[in-house]
N, C-alpha and C positions, 0 to 999 in steps of 0.2 A: 368104972364103967360111964355115970352118968357126965362125969367132967367129958369123957370123950364124947360123946354124944354130941353135948353144950359143945363141945368145939369146931365137931364135921357141921352142924348147922349153921355155927356162926360165919366159917368159910363159907357156906353155902351160897349165904343171906349178901356177903361181902362180895362175890364172884356175882351174882346180878344187879346189885350194884353199878359195880365197872363194868358190866358191859352195859347197863343201862345210861352210863353217860357218856359212853363211847359213840353207840347207836345217835345221842340224843348231837354230839362235837357232830359229827361226821355230816348228818343232815344238813346241820346249820352252814356248817364250810362248802356242802353243794348248793345248797342257794344263795351263798354268798357270791361263788365263782358264778352263777348263772346271770346272777343280776350283772356281774358287771362286763358280760360277754354279751348282754343282749344289751341293744341302745332304748333307752327311753325315747317314747314318743315325742317328738317337739326337739328333740334335740339333735347335736350338729356332731357327724365323727371328725375328728382330726388326723387325716393319716399320717405317721410318723415316718420318719426319714431313715429307710434301715441301711442307708449306705453304712462304713464305717472304713476308717481311716487308715494306711496301714505306714509302716514304719517308711516308703519309701517315696512319698506324698501322694500315693497311688488310693483309689477307692473300689471298696470291693462291695457287692450288693449282698447281702442276708440272703438264701433261698430259702423259701417255707411262705406260710399265709402270712398276708397282710396285718400290719400291727394298728387298731385304730384305736383310740382314746374319744369315748362318747364324753360331750358335754353340755348341759343343758343350760338354756338360759332361758328367765323369765322374767315379766312387769315387773318394776321393782316398786315399794310401796315407801309412801312417804310416810315417815316414821315423827307418830304424836309425840313431842316435847313439852314439857312441861312447867313453865317459869313460876319461878316464884317472886312474887313482888318482895323489894324489899321491903323494910320496914323504913320511916321518913324518922328522920333523928328530928327531936322536940330539943327545941331552943329559948334562952331567953331573952330578952333582947337586955344589952348595956348599961347600963347609966349613963351620966356623965363625965363625975368621980373614977370610974370603971375605964372610960375610955383614954382619959387623961395617964389615968395607969399605964396603959399598953404606948399610948402614943409616947412616954416618956423615956419607955426602954429602948426606940432607936435611937441609933447613932443621928447626929447631927447633921443637915447636909450642909456641902463643902460646896463653895461656888468654881465652877470652872471655868478654862479661859473660853474655851467655844461655848460658853451659853449664852455671852452675849454679840451681837454684832452688828455690824453698822447694815444701814441697809443701803443693799445696791439698786442704785437710780442705773436706768438704762443710759446707752451712747449716749444717742439720741432720742430725745426723752419727744413724744408727740406734741408738736404747738398745741395749742388750743383753737376753738372753732373760730374763724372768723367771723364777726356782727356781718349782717348782708343787709339789704332793703328789704323794708319793709312794705308792703304793697297792700293796701285796704282794698278787697274786692269781695264783692256777695259771691257765695258758692253752693249750689251753682245758680252759672252767670244768668240773668234773666232774658228768656226765649226772644227774639224778634224776627218779624216777620219778615220771608228770602222775599225781596223785592227783585222781578223779572229782568234780567240782562235789557239795555237801552239796544232799541235797535239800530244798525248801522241805514244811514239817511244816505239818498244816490240812487243811482238805477241800480236794476236788478243782474246779479251777477251770476253764472255758474263755477263755483267754487273747485268742483272735484265728481268727474263719473268714473265708474266702475262696469264693467270692462273692457277692454281697450284693445285693438288686434288681434292675432292669431295665437289663442290662448285655447291652451289642453282641456278647460271644461270652464262651463259656463257658469256658476249657481243659482245666480241671479245680476238685477238688472242693478247699478242704484247709482243715484243725483244728487247732490250736494247743493243746495244758496244761501247766498248771504243772507238775505233776510227771510223771517219768515212769508211761508206761502198759505196755510192756514189759520185758521183761530185754533187758541185751545179747547180742547174739547173731548167726549170720550171718544172712545175707537169705532163706536157704529154713527158717531156726528163727523168723524175723518173721512170716514168710508165714501160717503155719502157727498163728499167734496169733488170737485172738477177735478182731472188729472189733464193739464198742459204738454205730455208726452206725446208721440207717436212711435209706438215701436212696430218693425219693418224685416217680415213679415206678420202679421197679425196670429198671435198664438195664443190657446184659453188658457189665465191666468189671472193673477190676483195686484191690484196697483194697492202698495200702503203705505202711510206716511209713520215716520220714525220722530215723533217730536213733532215742528213743524216746519222744519227747513230740509230736508232727507225724505228724497220719495225715490222706496224700492218697487219691482216685480221681479213676484215669482209665479214659476210655472207649473199649470197644475197639471198637475199627475199620478198618477197610482200606480206606476212602474220604476217612476224616474226622481229625483229631488234637486232636476238642474234643466239646462234648456235643453232640446235637442243640439245631437251633436251633427257635423257634417251636413252644417248651413251657415250662413252667412247674414248677418245683423245688421241694421241698420237704425238709429236712435235719432230721433229728429225732435228738436224744442225750436219750435215757431219764435220770430220778434214781435214782441206786444204785449209779453205775458208779463203779468200784473202780477204784487205780492200783495200781501194780508197790508201791509204799509205804504201800500203806494209805488215802489218803486216798479219803474217798466224794463223789461231787456231790450236793445236795445238791435242786436242781432240776431239772427237763426245760431240756435249749434246745434253741431250734425256733428258725430262720430259712426264710427262703423266698430265692429269684431264678428270673428271666424271661430267655428269648433272643425276641430279636423276632421276631414271624410274615410272614409274607410282606406286601408290599404291594400294593394294586390301582394301576400304571403308566398303562395308558390302556386304553381301550374301545371297542370298535367294533360296533355302528354308532349314530350319536349324533344325534340328532334331523334325520333325512334317510328321507326317503319311502325304503321296500329294496319288494324282488320279493316273489311270493309264497313262497320256495326262501330266506331271507336267510340271510346267513352270518354268524356271532356269533364274537366274536376279545377276548379276555381278556389283559395281558401282565400280569405280578406280577414281584415282586422275589425271587428264586432263595432256598429256606433249606436248601438242602442247595450239595454241593462244585459241582454240573455245573448248570451252568443249565436246566431244565424243556423238554423237546422240546412245542413245543407243535400241533398242529395245529388248524387247521378245522373245523369241525362245522358243517353244516347242520339246521337245525332241518326233524322231517317233515312235511309238507307241509298235515297235517289238525289240527295243532298250530298249524301259524303262520295256517292260517285264521281258527283257533278265536280266535287272537289278536288 
């Protein structure tokens, strides 16, 4: 009787343990399946291709819920690697006798034909440099004072002048003599010298000596840097003008030049009927630095009627 009771009690305990183990396994399996179905935050789902290939080469799509595989990526971390230093080998220097023993074990060197070769000279050797002439000269050379050039003796003459004839623009008037006309000096001293040239018409400007033989005239204006256009000019250098060295101009030198006047570009009206109070317009080329501001003007009614 007691034995049957012990056997029944043992079976009950075994059944309880088996039941508990099965419950734990079921709970663990459910948790594992839920983790696989639920994507991890920060992960990326990769959809799977549900198309299958049939025997005839076509494809069929599997019906049902889409299948995906969760993939989680994270920042990589460097792994520390421990490098163990190798121990340095300790050695002892060889003596002369030990070195001779090592060398005695080596085979003897045999001479090869290519070990020695003749010196290859160039086909045309570069000739040695030729000796030149030796010049004994101090360097740097001694500085010598520059002497002024000798003035040409004889009568005073005009070598060249500009501008001349009909020109599109006249920036300045320039005259050059064959002899010095003023002594050497500063610009202020040269500006005080008398100018022997006459320019017509009389214009506000400055006569300036460039050196001692060239005289130039520049027009003074805040608007233009040249002589006015639409003007005929005459330059006169009278006879009897003397140079700084005593030369005398034998004959009067005169020349003329002119700048272009304005030209008519277009007019209005032309060969068409006009009202009693007509409008007249004329377009010209500009003779100044700025184009003229033309304003249309109407003639008086009495004048237009009389016309």
